[in-house]
N, C-alpha and C positions, 0 to 999 in steps of 0.2 A: 411122702407124696405132697403133703401140704407145704412142707418146707421148700420143696423143689418148685412148686407153683409160685410161692411167694418170692423166691429168689429170681425166678424168670420174670415176673412182673416188675420187681425192683430193678433188674438189669434193663428192662425195656424202658422204664421211666427215666433211668439215668442216661441211657443212650439218647432219648428224646431231648433231655436237658442239654447234653453236650452238643447235639446237632443243632439246637436252636440258639446256643450261646453266641456264636460269631455274628449272626444276623441281629440278634437282640442287643448285643454289646455295641455293634457299630451304629445301630439306630439310636440307642440311648446316648452314645457319645456325641453324635452329630446333633441330636435334639438339644442336648445340653449346651453345646457350643453356639448353635443358632439362637437358642433362648437367651444366652448371655449377650450375644451381639444385638438381639432385638431389645433387650433391656437397656443396653448402653446407648443405642441409637433411638430409643423410644418408638420403634415401629411395632405395630401389633397386628400385622397381617398374617392370618393363619396359613396361607399358602406358602409363605416364606419358610415355614418349618417343614411342610410336607414333602416338597420336592427334593431338598438335599437329603432328608432322612430316607426317602424311598431309594434314591440313588445310592446312598451308603449301604443300605440293606442288600440291594441287587449286586453291588460290587463285592460285598463280603461273601455273598452266596457264590458268586463266580470264582472268587479267590479260594474259598474253602470247599468248593464243590467236590473236588476229587477226594479230599480227606473225608468228607461226609459220606461220599459213596462207598469208600473203602470200609469205613466203620459199619455202615449199614449192611454191606454185603457180608462182612465178617460175622456180624451178629446174626443175620439171617441164616448163614451157613451153619453156625453153631446151634441155632434153634432147630433147624431141620435135622441135624444129626442127633439131637437130644429128643426129638419128637417121639420115638418109641418109648422112652422112659417117662415122658410127660403123659402119654395116653394111657399107659399101663397103670 
């Protein structure tokens, strides 16, 4: 019972990591590129970093949205099918 609960929580955390990875990766990559561009041009306006990063995050969520939904539905279906074993 304890091992099953631990495995279920581990799977949930790994799924959360995989689902967050596209948005976090895109945001990090754009922030790095904009930061380098600001360093080379010596501009230090914070809003120059926020707008492209937000746009990259939203675009990555739009691009990976179907994949994320499929993963979430598959996990939820598996979790609901295993629910009698988890409760027992």
